[in-house]
PyMOL Python script that loads the backbone (N, CA, C, O; Angstrom):
from pymol import cmd

cmd.read_pdbstr("""\
ATOM      1  N   VAL A   1       0.954 -21.115  23.585  1.00  0.00           N
ATOM      2  CA  VAL A   1       1.691 -20.157  24.375  1.00  0.00           C
ATOM      3  C   VAL A   1       1.288 -18.755  23.942  1.00  0.00           C
ATOM      4  O   VAL A   1       1.379 -18.410  22.764  1.00  0.00           O
ATOM      5  N   GLN A   2       0.846 -17.958  24.891  1.00  0.00           N
ATOM      6  CA  GLN A   2       0.414 -16.598  24.601  1.00  0.00           C
ATOM      7  C   GLN A   2       1.615 -15.656  24.633  1.00  0.00           C
ATOM      8  O   GLN A   2       2.433 -15.710  25.552  1.00  0.00           O
ATOM      9  N   ASN A   3       1.711 -14.802  23.633  1.00  0.00           N
ATOM     10  CA  ASN A   3       2.762 -13.793  23.583  1.00  0.00           C
ATOM     11  C   ASN A   3       2.243 -12.535  24.257  1.00  0.00           C
ATOM     12  O   ASN A   3       1.362 -11.859  23.726  1.00  0.00           O
ATOM     13  N   ASN A   4       2.786 -12.220  25.427  1.00  0.00           N
ATOM     14  CA  ASN A   4       2.343 -11.042  26.166  1.00  0.00           C
ATOM     15  C   ASN A   4       2.856  -9.737  25.571  1.00  0.00           C
ATOM     16  O   ASN A   4       2.391  -8.659  25.943  1.00  0.00           O
ATOM     17  N   PHE A   5       3.812  -9.827  24.648  1.00  0.00           N
ATOM     18  CA  PHE A   5       4.389  -8.644  24.027  1.00  0.00           C
ATOM     19  C   PHE A   5       4.351  -8.804  22.508  1.00  0.00           C
ATOM     20  O   PHE A   5       5.396  -8.978  21.882  1.00  0.00           O
ATOM     21  N   PRO A   6       3.167  -8.747  21.912  1.00  0.00           N
ATOM     22  CA  PRO A   6       3.041  -9.017  20.478  1.00  0.00           C
ATOM     23  C   PRO A   6       3.711  -7.971  19.589  1.00  0.00           C
ATOM     24  O   PRO A   6       3.966  -8.242  18.416  1.00  0.00           O
ATOM     25  N   TRP A   7       3.996  -6.800  20.115  1.00  0.00           N
ATOM     26  CA  TRP A   7       4.638  -5.744  19.327  1.00  0.00           C
ATOM     27  C   TRP A   7       6.154  -5.767  19.484  1.00  0.00           C
ATOM     28  O   TRP A   7       6.840  -4.860  19.013  1.00  0.00           O
ATOM     29  N   GLN A   8       6.682  -6.801  20.147  1.00  0.00           N
ATOM     30  CA  GLN A   8       8.128  -6.961  20.284  1.00  0.00           C
ATOM     31  C   GLN A   8       8.577  -8.146  19.447  1.00  0.00           C
ATOM     32  O   GLN A   8       7.979  -9.219  19.523  1.00  0.00           O
ATOM     33  N   ASN A   9       9.610  -7.969  18.660  1.00  0.00           N
ATOM     34  CA  ASN A   9      10.153  -9.045  17.846  1.00  0.00           C
ATOM     35  C   ASN A   9      10.806 -10.062  18.769  1.00  0.00           C
ATOM     36  O   ASN A   9      11.834  -9.776  19.383  1.00  0.00           O
ATOM     37  N   GLN A  10      10.224 -11.230  18.869  1.00  0.00           N
ATOM     38  CA  GLN A  10      10.720 -12.253  19.787  1.00  0.00           C
ATOM     39  C   GLN A  10      12.070 -12.811  19.344  1.00  0.00           C
ATOM     40  O   GLN A  10      12.852 -13.260  20.181  1.00  0.00           O
ATOM     41  N   ALA A  11      12.352 -12.791  18.054  1.00  0.00           N
ATOM     42  CA  ALA A  11      13.629 -13.302  17.547  1.00  0.00           C
ATOM     43  C   ALA A  11      14.776 -12.341  17.866  1.00  0.00           C
ATOM     44  O   ALA A  11      15.878 -12.778  18.197  1.00  0.00           O
ATOM     45  N   ASN A  12      14.519 -11.030  17.766  1.00  0.00           N
ATOM     46  CA  ASN A  12      15.519 -10.005  18.055  1.00  0.00           C
ATOM     47  C   ASN A  12      14.774  -8.691  18.272  1.00  0.00           C
ATOM     48  O   ASN A  12      14.365  -8.055  17.301  1.00  0.00           O
ATOM     49  N   PRO A  13      14.588  -8.271  19.520  1.00  0.00           N
ATOM     50  CA  PRO A  13      13.802  -7.071  19.802  1.00  0.00           C
ATOM     51  C   PRO A  13      14.281  -5.807  19.093  1.00  0.00           C
ATOM     52  O   PRO A  13      13.487  -4.894  18.867  1.00  0.00           O
ATOM     53  N   LEU A  14      15.566  -5.737  18.739  1.00  0.00           N
ATOM     54  CA  LEU A  14      16.097  -4.554  18.067  1.00  0.00           C
ATOM     55  C   LEU A  14      15.756  -4.518  16.582  1.00  0.00           C
ATOM     56  O   LEU A  14      15.882  -3.473  15.944  1.00  0.00           O
ATOM     57  N   ASN A  15      15.333  -5.629  16.036  1.00  0.00           N
ATOM     58  CA  ASN A  15      15.001  -5.748  14.612  1.00  0.00           C
ATOM     59  C   ASN A  15      13.546  -5.313  14.405  1.00  0.00           C
ATOM     60  O   ASN A  15      12.658  -6.144  14.211  1.00  0.00           O
ATOM     61  N   VAL A  16      13.325  -4.016  14.448  1.00  0.00           N
ATOM     62  CA  VAL A  16      11.983  -3.433  14.410  1.00  0.00           C
ATOM     63  C   VAL A  16      11.246  -3.780  13.121  1.00  0.00           C
ATOM     64  O   VAL A  16      10.056  -4.092  13.156  1.00  0.00           O
ATOM     65  N   ASN A  17      11.935  -3.730  11.993  1.00  0.00           N
ATOM     66  CA  ASN A  17      11.259  -3.988  10.717  1.00  0.00           C
ATOM     67  C   ASN A  17      11.261  -5.466  10.328  1.00  0.00           C
ATOM     68  O   ASN A  17      10.770  -5.828   9.258  1.00  0.00           O
ATOM     69  N   ASN A  18      11.812  -6.320  11.192  1.00  0.00           N
ATOM     70  CA  ASN A  18      11.837  -7.771  10.975  1.00  0.00           C
ATOM     71  C   ASN A  18      12.591  -8.144   9.699  1.00  0.00           C
ATOM     72  O   ASN A  18      12.204  -9.067   8.983  1.00  0.00           O
ATOM     73  N   SER A  19      13.662  -7.417   9.430  1.00  0.00           N
ATOM     74  CA  SER A  19      14.476  -7.650   8.252  1.00  0.00           C
ATOM     75  C   SER A  19      15.234  -8.966   8.362  1.00  0.00           C
ATOM     76  O   SER A  19      15.644  -9.375   9.448  1.00  0.00           O
ATOM     77  N   SER A  20      15.409  -9.613   7.231  1.00  0.00           N
ATOM     78  CA  SER A  20      16.238 -10.819   7.199  1.00  0.00           C
ATOM     79  C   SER A  20      17.563 -10.538   6.497  1.00  0.00           C
ATOM     80  O   SER A  20      18.398 -11.431   6.354  1.00  0.00           O
ATOM     81  N   ASP A  21      17.752  -9.285   6.059  1.00  0.00           N
ATOM     82  CA  ASP A  21      18.997  -8.882   5.389  1.00  0.00           C
ATOM     83  C   ASP A  21      20.089  -8.624   6.425  1.00  0.00           C
ATOM     84  O   ASP A  21      19.806  -8.353   7.592  1.00  0.00           O
ATOM     85  N   ASN A  22      21.329  -8.712   5.979  1.00  0.00           N
ATOM     86  CA  ASN A  22      22.444  -8.334   6.842  1.00  0.00           C
ATOM     87  C   ASN A  22      22.877  -6.936   6.493  1.00  0.00           C
ATOM     88  O   ASN A  22      23.036  -6.648   5.307  1.00  0.00           O
ATOM     89  N   PRO A  23      23.078  -6.047   7.439  1.00  0.00           N
ATOM     90  CA  PRO A  23      22.870  -6.290   8.867  1.00  0.00           C
ATOM     91  C   PRO A  23      21.380  -6.261   9.223  1.00  0.00           C
ATOM     92  O   PRO A  23      20.585  -5.581   8.576  1.00  0.00           O
ATOM     93  N   LEU A  24      21.028  -7.008  10.255  1.00  0.00           N
ATOM     94  CA  LEU A  24      19.624  -7.058  10.684  1.00  0.00           C
ATOM     95  C   LEU A  24      19.174  -5.731  11.276  1.00  0.00           C
ATOM     96  O   LEU A  24      18.044  -5.295  11.056  1.00  0.00           O
ATOM     97  N   ILE A  25      20.061  -5.093  12.028  1.00  0.00           N
ATOM     98  CA  ILE A  25      19.725  -3.852  12.727  1.00  0.00           C
ATOM     99  C   ILE A  25      20.363  -2.675  11.982  1.00  0.00           C
ATOM    100  O   ILE A  25      21.579  -2.627  11.794  1.00  0.00           O
ATOM    101  N   THR A  26      19.515  -1.728  11.563  1.00  0.00           N
ATOM    102  CA  THR A  26      20.006  -0.565  10.822  1.00  0.00           C
ATOM    103  C   THR A  26      19.316   0.700  11.340  1.00  0.00           C
ATOM    104  O   THR A  26      18.444   0.641  12.207  1.00  0.00           O
ATOM    105  N   ALA A  27      19.723   1.829  10.793  1.00  0.00           N
ATOM    106  CA  ALA A  27      19.100   3.099  11.160  1.00  0.00           C
ATOM    107  C   ALA A  27      17.614   3.121  10.812  1.00  0.00           C
ATOM    108  O   ALA A  27      16.847   3.867  11.420  1.00  0.00           O
ATOM    109  N   PHE A  28      17.206   2.314   9.846  1.00  0.00           N
ATOM    110  CA  PHE A  28      15.787   2.254   9.487  1.00  0.00           C
ATOM    111  C   PHE A  28      14.941   1.756  10.660  1.00  0.00           C
ATOM    112  O   PHE A  28      13.797   2.182  10.823  1.00  0.00           O
ATOM    113  N   ASP A  29      15.494   0.861  11.473  1.00  0.00           N
ATOM    114  CA  ASP A  29      14.770   0.385  12.659  1.00  0.00           C
ATOM    115  C   ASP A  29      14.507   1.533  13.625  1.00  0.00           C
ATOM    116  O   ASP A  29      13.415   1.639  14.183  1.00  0.00           O
ATOM    117  N   VAL A  30      15.502   2.391  13.825  1.00  0.00           N
ATOM    118  CA  VAL A  30      15.334   3.564  14.683  1.00  0.00           C
ATOM    119  C   VAL A  30      14.303   4.511  14.072  1.00  0.00           C
ATOM    120  O   VAL A  30      13.439   5.036  14.774  1.00  0.00           O
ATOM    121  N   LEU A  31      14.400   4.719  12.786  1.00  0.00           N
ATOM    122  CA  LEU A  31      13.502   5.635  12.093  1.00  0.00           C
ATOM    123  C   LEU A  31      12.037   5.220  12.241  1.00  0.00           C
ATOM    124  O   LEU A  31      11.168   6.079  12.397  1.00  0.00           O
ATOM    125  N   LEU A  32      11.756   3.934  12.195  1.00  0.00           N
ATOM    126  CA  LEU A  32      10.377   3.460  12.368  1.00  0.00           C
ATOM    127  C   LEU A  32       9.831   3.845  13.736  1.00  0.00           C
ATOM    128  O   LEU A  32       8.681   4.272  13.848  1.00  0.00           O
ATOM    129  N   VAL A  33      10.639   3.698  14.770  1.00  0.00           N
ATOM    130  CA  VAL A  33      10.204   4.063  16.125  1.00  0.00           C
ATOM    131  C   VAL A  33      10.030   5.571  16.226  1.00  0.00           C
ATOM    132  O   VAL A  33       9.020   6.042  16.750  1.00  0.00           O
ATOM    133  N   ILE A  34      10.995   6.332  15.733  1.00  0.00           N
ATOM    134  CA  ILE A  34      10.922   7.790  15.802  1.00  0.00           C
ATOM    135  C   ILE A  34       9.720   8.327  15.021  1.00  0.00           C
ATOM    136  O   ILE A  34       9.045   9.249  15.477  1.00  0.00           O
ATOM    137  N   ASN A  35       9.458   7.758  13.861  1.00  0.00           N
ATOM    138  CA  ASN A  35       8.289   8.187  13.083  1.00  0.00           C
ATOM    139  C   ASN A  35       6.994   7.942  13.836  1.00  0.00           C
ATOM    140  O   ASN A  35       6.089   8.776  13.795  1.00  0.00           O
ATOM    141  N   GLU A  36       6.892   6.819  14.519  1.00  0.00           N
ATOM    142  CA  GLU A  36       5.676   6.544  15.304  1.00  0.00           C
ATOM    143  C   GLU A  36       5.548   7.522  16.463  1.00  0.00           C
ATOM    144  O   GLU A  36       4.443   7.956  16.789  1.00  0.00           O
ATOM    145  N   LEU A  37       6.667   7.870  17.085  1.00  0.00           N
ATOM    146  CA  LEU A  37       6.626   8.834  18.185  1.00  0.00           C
ATOM    147  C   LEU A  37       6.206  10.221  17.690  1.00  0.00           C
ATOM    148  O   LEU A  37       5.444  10.919  18.358  1.00  0.00           O
ATOM    149  N   ASN A  38       6.706  10.612  16.522  1.00  0.00           N
ATOM    150  CA  ASN A  38       6.409  11.946  15.980  1.00  0.00           C
ATOM    151  C   ASN A  38       5.032  12.060  15.362  1.00  0.00           C
ATOM    152  O   ASN A  38       4.426  13.131  15.376  1.00  0.00           O
ATOM    153  N   ASN A  39       4.534  10.959  14.820  1.00  0.00           N
ATOM    154  CA  ASN A  39       3.241  10.961  14.136  1.00  0.00           C
ATOM    155  C   ASN A  39       2.533   9.633  14.417  1.00  0.00           C
ATOM    156  O   ASN A  39       2.535   8.735  13.574  1.00  0.00           O
ATOM    157  N   PRO A  40       1.932   9.510  15.597  1.00  0.00           N
ATOM    158  CA  PRO A  40       1.341   8.229  15.995  1.00  0.00           C
ATOM    159  C   PRO A  40       0.284   7.728  15.008  1.00  0.00           C
ATOM    160  O   PRO A  40      -0.712   8.398  14.736  1.00  0.00           O
ATOM    161  N   GLN A  41       0.534   6.538  14.490  1.00  0.00           N
ATOM    162  CA  GLN A  41      -0.403   5.866  13.602  1.00  0.00           C
ATOM    163  C   GLN A  41      -0.969   4.610  14.250  1.00  0.00           C
ATOM    164  O   GLN A  41      -2.059   4.159  13.897  1.00  0.00           O
ATOM    165  N   ILE A  42      -0.231   4.049  15.191  1.00  0.00           N
ATOM    166  CA  ILE A  42      -0.608   2.781  15.808  1.00  0.00           C
ATOM    167  C   ILE A  42      -0.838   2.948  17.308  1.00  0.00           C
ATOM    168  O   ILE A  42      -1.863   2.507  17.828  1.00  0.00           O
ATOM    169  N   MET A  43       0.098   3.576  18.002  1.00  0.00           N
ATOM    170  CA  MET A  43       0.003   3.715  19.457  1.00  0.00           C
ATOM    171  C   MET A  43      -1.023   4.768  19.846  1.00  0.00           C
ATOM    172  O   MET A  43      -1.400   5.618  19.041  1.00  0.00           O
ATOM    173  N   ASN A  44      -1.465   4.694  21.094  1.00  0.00           N
ATOM    174  CA  ASN A  44      -2.307   5.739  21.645  1.00  0.00           C
ATOM    175  C   ASN A  44      -1.416   6.960  21.869  1.00  0.00           C
ATOM    176  O   ASN A  44      -0.420   6.856  22.584  1.00  0.00           O
ATOM    177  N   PRO A  45      -1.742   8.118  21.279  1.00  0.00           N
ATOM    178  CA  PRO A  45      -0.850   9.280  21.365  1.00  0.00           C
ATOM    179  C   PRO A  45      -0.751   9.899  22.758  1.00  0.00           C
ATOM    180  O   PRO A  45       0.142  10.708  23.011  1.00  0.00           O
ATOM    181  N   VAL A  46      -1.646   9.534  23.653  1.00  0.00           N
ATOM    182  CA  VAL A  46      -1.617  10.080  25.008  1.00  0.00           C
ATOM    183  C   VAL A  46      -0.876   9.145  25.961  1.00  0.00           C
ATOM    184  O   VAL A  46      -0.053   9.590  26.761  1.00  0.00           O
ATOM    185  N   THR A  47      -1.171   7.850  25.872  1.00  0.00           N
ATOM    186  CA  THR A  47      -0.587   6.885  26.811  1.00  0.00           C
ATOM    187  C   THR A  47       0.626   6.153  26.243  1.00  0.00           C
ATOM    188  O   THR A  47       1.358   5.504  26.990  1.00  0.00           O
ATOM    189  N   PHE A  48       0.849   6.250  24.931  1.00  0.00           N
ATOM    190  CA  PHE A  48       1.925   5.555  24.219  1.00  0.00           C
ATOM    191  C   PHE A  48       1.733   4.037  24.161  1.00  0.00           C
ATOM    192  O   PHE A  48       2.629   3.320  23.716  1.00  0.00           O
ATOM    193  N   ILE A  49       0.589   3.547  24.599  1.00  0.00           N
ATOM    194  CA  ILE A  49       0.309   2.111  24.630  1.00  0.00           C
ATOM    195  C   ILE A  49      -0.084   1.621  23.247  1.00  0.00           C
ATOM    196  O   ILE A  49      -0.841   2.271  22.525  1.00  0.00           O
ATOM    197  N   LEU A  50       0.451   0.455  22.897  1.00  0.00           N
ATOM    198  CA  LEU A  50       0.125  -0.172  21.614  1.00  0.00           C
ATOM    199  C   LEU A  50      -1.143  -1.012  21.765  1.00  0.00           C
ATOM    200  O   LEU A  50      -1.354  -1.622  22.813  1.00  0.00           O
ATOM    201  N   PRO A  51      -1.988  -1.053  20.736  1.00  0.00           N
ATOM    202  CA  PRO A  51      -3.226  -1.820  20.817  1.00  0.00           C
ATOM    203  C   PRO A  51      -2.958  -3.319  20.673  1.00  0.00           C
ATOM    204  O   PRO A  51      -1.870  -3.742  20.283  1.00  0.00           O
ATOM    205  N   VAL A  52      -3.962  -4.090  20.993  1.00  0.00           N
ATOM    206  CA  VAL A  52      -3.897  -5.524  20.718  1.00  0.00           C
ATOM    207  C   VAL A  52      -3.915  -5.677  19.200  1.00  0.00           C
ATOM    208  O   VAL A  52      -4.812  -5.152  18.541  1.00  0.00           O
ATOM    209  N   PRO A  53      -2.937  -6.388  18.637  1.00  0.00           N
ATOM    210  CA  PRO A  53      -2.899  -6.526  17.175  1.00  0.00           C
ATOM    211  C   PRO A  53      -4.154  -7.197  16.626  1.00  0.00           C
ATOM    212  O   PRO A  53      -4.653  -8.177  17.178  1.00  0.00           O
ATOM    213  N   SER A  54      -4.646  -6.641  15.524  1.00  0.00           N
ATOM    214  CA  SER A  54      -5.792  -7.242  14.840  1.00  0.00           C
ATOM    215  C   SER A  54      -5.863  -6.689  13.421  1.00  0.00           C
ATOM    216  O   SER A  54      -5.578  -5.514  13.187  1.00  0.00           O
ATOM    217  N   GLY A  55      -6.238  -7.528  12.498  1.00  0.00           N
ATOM    218  CA  GLY A  55      -6.416  -7.103  11.116  1.00  0.00           C
ATOM    219  C   GLY A  55      -5.183  -6.432  10.544  1.00  0.00           C
ATOM    220  O   GLY A  55      -4.090  -6.996  10.575  1.00  0.00           O
ATOM    221  N   SER A  56      -5.359  -5.226  10.020  1.00  0.00           N
ATOM    222  CA  SER A  56      -4.252  -4.510   9.384  1.00  0.00           C
ATOM    223  C   SER A  56      -3.368  -3.781  10.397  1.00  0.00           C
ATOM    224  O   SER A  56      -2.318  -3.250  10.034  1.00  0.00           O
ATOM    225  N   VAL A  57      -3.787  -3.752  11.666  1.00  0.00           N
ATOM    226  CA  VAL A  57      -2.983  -3.113  12.712  1.00  0.00           C
ATOM    227  C   VAL A  57      -2.260  -4.206  13.486  1.00  0.00           C
ATOM    228  O   VAL A  57      -2.666  -4.595  14.582  1.00  0.00           O
ATOM    229  N   ALA A  58      -1.179  -4.690  12.885  1.00  0.00           N
ATOM    230  CA  ALA A  58      -0.396  -5.767  13.483  1.00  0.00           C
ATOM    231  C   ALA A  58       1.043  -5.637  13.010  1.00  0.00           C
ATOM    232  O   ALA A  58       1.305  -5.077  11.946  1.00  0.00           O
ATOM    233  N   PRO A  59       1.984  -6.160  13.808  1.00  0.00           N
ATOM    234  CA  PRO A  59       3.386  -6.070  13.399  1.00  0.00           C
ATOM    235  C   PRO A  59       3.682  -6.939  12.192  1.00  0.00           C
ATOM    236  O   PRO A  59       2.909  -7.854  11.909  1.00  0.00           O
ATOM    237  N   PRO A  60       4.771  -6.694  11.464  1.00  0.00           N
ATOM    238  CA  PRO A  60       5.721  -5.622  11.713  1.00  0.00           C
ATOM    239  C   PRO A  60       5.197  -4.266  11.268  1.00  0.00           C
ATOM    240  O   PRO A  60       4.249  -4.229  10.484  1.00  0.00           O
ATOM    241  N   PRO A  61       5.743  -3.180  11.709  1.00  0.00           N
ATOM    242  CA  PRO A  61       6.959  -3.078  12.491  1.00  0.00           C
ATOM    243  C   PRO A  61       6.739  -3.461  13.955  1.00  0.00           C
ATOM    244  O   PRO A  61       5.670  -3.249  14.527  1.00  0.00           O
ATOM    245  N   PHE A  62       7.784  -4.028  14.530  1.00  0.00           N
ATOM    246  CA  PHE A  62       7.782  -4.400  15.941  1.00  0.00           C
ATOM    247  C   PHE A  62       8.306  -3.205  16.731  1.00  0.00           C
ATOM    248  O   PHE A  62       9.500  -3.115  17.013  1.00  0.00           O
ATOM    249  N   LEU A  63       7.418  -2.300  17.082  1.00  0.00           N
ATOM    250  CA  LEU A  63       7.787  -1.013  17.673  1.00  0.00           C
ATOM    251  C   LEU A  63       8.165  -1.076  19.145  1.00  0.00           C
ATOM    252  O   LEU A  63       8.737  -0.122  19.673  1.00  0.00           O
ATOM    253  N   ASP A  64       7.859  -2.174  19.814  1.00  0.00           N
ATOM    254  CA  ASP A  64       8.085  -2.295  21.257  1.00  0.00           C
ATOM    255  C   ASP A  64       9.414  -3.002  21.541  1.00  0.00           C
ATOM    256  O   ASP A  64       9.436  -4.198  21.833  1.00  0.00           O
ATOM    257  N   VAL A  65      10.497  -2.273  21.456  1.00  0.00           N
ATOM    258  CA  VAL A  65      11.825  -2.848  21.657  1.00  0.00           C
ATOM    259  C   VAL A  65      12.005  -3.301  23.106  1.00  0.00           C
ATOM    260  O   VAL A  65      12.621  -4.339  23.351  1.00  0.00           O
ATOM    261  N   THR A  66      11.485  -2.551  24.057  1.00  0.00           N
ATOM    262  CA  THR A  66      11.703  -2.839  25.479  1.00  0.00           C
ATOM    263  C   THR A  66      10.780  -3.912  26.044  1.00  0.00           C
ATOM    264  O   THR A  66      11.072  -4.473  27.100  1.00  0.00           O
ATOM    265  N   GLY A  67       9.691  -4.207  25.378  1.00  0.00           N
ATOM    266  CA  GLY A  67       8.767  -5.219  25.885  1.00  0.00           C
ATOM    267  C   GLY A  67       7.842  -4.713  26.974  1.00  0.00           C
ATOM    268  O   GLY A  67       7.543  -5.435  27.926  1.00  0.00           O
ATOM    269  N   ASP A  68       7.384  -3.469  26.838  1.00  0.00           N
ATOM    270  CA  ASP A  68       6.443  -2.920  27.818  1.00  0.00           C
ATOM    271  C   ASP A  68       5.099  -2.555  27.200  1.00  0.00           C
ATOM    272  O   ASP A  68       4.274  -1.902  27.839  1.00  0.00           O
ATOM    273  N   ASN A  69       4.879  -2.980  25.951  1.00  0.00           N
ATOM    274  CA  ASN A  69       3.638  -2.703  25.208  1.00  0.00           C
ATOM    275  C   ASN A  69       3.406  -1.213  24.965  1.00  0.00           C
ATOM    276  O   ASN A  69       2.271  -0.756  24.825  1.00  0.00           O
ATOM    277  N   MET A  70       4.514  -0.467  24.918  1.00  0.00           N
ATOM    278  CA  MET A  70       4.454   0.963  24.660  1.00  0.00           C
ATOM    279  C   MET A  70       5.539   1.338  23.654  1.00  0.00           C
ATOM    280  O   MET A  70       6.495   0.590  23.448  1.00  0.00           O
ATOM    281  N   VAL A  71       5.377   2.508  23.030  1.00  0.00           N
ATOM    282  CA  VAL A  71       6.426   3.079  22.181  1.00  0.00           C
ATOM    283  C   VAL A  71       6.912   4.338  22.880  1.00  0.00           C
ATOM    284  O   VAL A  71       6.147   5.279  23.089  1.00  0.00           O
ATOM    285  N   THR A  72       8.198   4.347  23.241  1.00  0.00           N
ATOM    286  CA  THR A  72       8.785   5.501  23.907  1.00  0.00           C
ATOM    287  C   THR A  72      10.156   5.781  23.295  1.00  0.00           C
ATOM    288  O   THR A  72      10.662   4.999  22.490  1.00  0.00           O
ATOM    289  N   ALA A  73      10.742   6.899  23.687  1.00  0.00           N
ATOM    290  CA  ALA A  73      12.076   7.247  23.206  1.00  0.00           C
ATOM    291  C   ALA A  73      13.103   6.203  23.620  1.00  0.00           C
ATOM    292  O   ALA A  73      14.122   6.040  22.948  1.00  0.00           O
ATOM    293  N   PHE A  74      12.850   5.493  24.718  1.00  0.00           N
ATOM    294  CA  PHE A  74      13.785   4.460  25.168  1.00  0.00           C
ATOM    295  C   PHE A  74      13.874   3.326  24.148  1.00  0.00           C
ATOM    296  O   PHE A  74      14.934   2.720  23.993  1.00  0.00           O
ATOM    297  N   ASP A  75      12.779   3.034  23.456  1.00  0.00           N
ATOM    298  CA  ASP A  75      12.810   2.011  22.397  1.00  0.00           C
ATOM    299  C   ASP A  75      13.804   2.420  21.314  1.00  0.00           C
ATOM    300  O   ASP A  75      14.612   1.607  20.864  1.00  0.00           O
ATOM    301  N   ALA A  76      13.741   3.674  20.901  1.00  0.00           N
ATOM    302  CA  ALA A  76      14.677   4.170  19.883  1.00  0.00           C
ATOM    303  C   ALA A  76      16.102   4.191  20.421  1.00  0.00           C
ATOM    304  O   ALA A  76      17.042   3.838  19.709  1.00  0.00           O
ATOM    305  N   LEU A  77      16.262   4.603  21.673  1.00  0.00           N
ATOM    306  CA  LEU A  77      17.597   4.709  22.261  1.00  0.00           C
ATOM    307  C   LEU A  77      18.313   3.360  22.309  1.00  0.00           C
ATOM    308  O   LEU A  77      19.521   3.303  22.079  1.00  0.00           O
ATOM    309  N   LEU A  78      17.606   2.292  22.597  1.00  0.00           N
ATOM    310  CA  LEU A  78      18.239   0.970  22.632  1.00  0.00           C
ATOM    311  C   LEU A  78      18.810   0.592  21.265  1.00  0.00           C
ATOM    312  O   LEU A  78      19.900   0.027  21.173  1.00  0.00           O
ATOM    313  N   VAL A  79      18.068   0.907  20.210  1.00  0.00           N
ATOM    314  CA  VAL A  79      18.560   0.599  18.859  1.00  0.00           C
ATOM    315  C   VAL A  79      19.733   1.512  18.517  1.00  0.00           C
ATOM    316  O   VAL A  79      20.721   1.054  17.942  1.00  0.00           O
ATOM    317  N   ILE A  80      19.642   2.781  18.858  1.00  0.00           N
ATOM    318  CA  ILE A  80      20.740   3.716  18.606  1.00  0.00           C
ATOM    319  C   ILE A  80      22.003   3.271  19.341  1.00  0.00           C
ATOM    320  O   ILE A  80      23.090   3.281  18.763  1.00  0.00           O
ATOM    321  N   ASN A  81      21.872   2.886  20.592  1.00  0.00           N
ATOM    322  CA  ASN A  81      23.038   2.434  21.367  1.00  0.00           C
ATOM    323  C   ASN A  81      23.671   1.201  20.723  1.00  0.00           C
ATOM    324  O   ASN A  81      24.895   1.086  20.669  1.00  0.00           O
ATOM    325  N   PHE A  82      22.840   0.284  20.238  1.00  0.00           N
ATOM    326  CA  PHE A  82      23.375  -0.907  19.556  1.00  0.00           C
ATOM    327  C   PHE A  82      24.155  -0.500  18.317  1.00  0.00           C
ATOM    328  O   PHE A  82      25.261  -0.990  18.088  1.00  0.00           O
ATOM    329  N   LEU A  83      23.587   0.389  17.518  1.00  0.00           N
ATOM    330  CA  LEU A  83      24.249   0.830  16.292  1.00  0.00           C
ATOM    331  C   LEU A  83      25.560   1.542  16.588  1.00  0.00           C
ATOM    332  O   LEU A  83      26.538   1.361  15.863  1.00  0.00           O
ATOM    333  N   ASN A  84      25.591   2.350  17.647  1.00  0.00           N
ATOM    334  CA  ASN A  84      26.817   3.042  18.021  1.00  0.00           C
ATOM    335  C   ASN A  84      27.888   2.077  18.508  1.00  0.00           C
ATOM    336  O   ASN A  84      29.076   2.307  18.284  1.00  0.00           O
ATOM    337  N   ALA A  85      27.484   1.008  19.167  1.00  0.00           N
ATOM    338  CA  ALA A  85      28.437   0.022  19.673  1.00  0.00           C
ATOM    339  C   ALA A  85      28.883  -0.967  18.591  1.00  0.00           C
ATOM    340  O   ALA A  85      29.889  -1.657  18.756  1.00  0.00           O
ATOM    341  N   ASN A  86      28.137  -1.036  17.488  1.00  0.00           N
ATOM    342  CA  ASN A  86      28.423  -1.987  16.413  1.00  0.00           C
ATOM    343  C   ASN A  86      28.416  -1.279  15.066  1.00  0.00           C
ATOM    344  O   ASN A  86      27.534  -1.518  14.241  1.00  0.00           O
ATOM    345  N   PRO A  87      29.412  -0.396  14.836  1.00  0.00           N
ATOM    346  CA  PRO A  87      29.403   0.383  13.579  1.00  0.00           C
ATOM    347  C   PRO A  87      29.627  -0.489  12.351  1.00  0.00           C
ATOM    348  O   PRO A  87      29.646   0.018  11.229  1.00  0.00           O
TER     349      PRO A  87
END
""", "prot")
cmd.dss("prot")
cmd.show_as("cartoon", "prot")
cmd.util.cbc("prot")
cmd.orient("prot")
């Protein structure tokens, strides 16, 4: 089975850092997305598209919360909204 969204955590899309600690979703997950947006290390800085994972450029972090193969502010917003709804 091919994973069409390799940069999205299939177990829990909001768990960007793939943590197994409780709570699974923390501000650190948001920070990983925001850091990539502010200083692109993985995504294309013009198109926001994530590359096909290979070698050392592979998840985690699972930066694609929305499942569109891109990193955008909406990815961070989904995690922020979850954290606000689940203090």
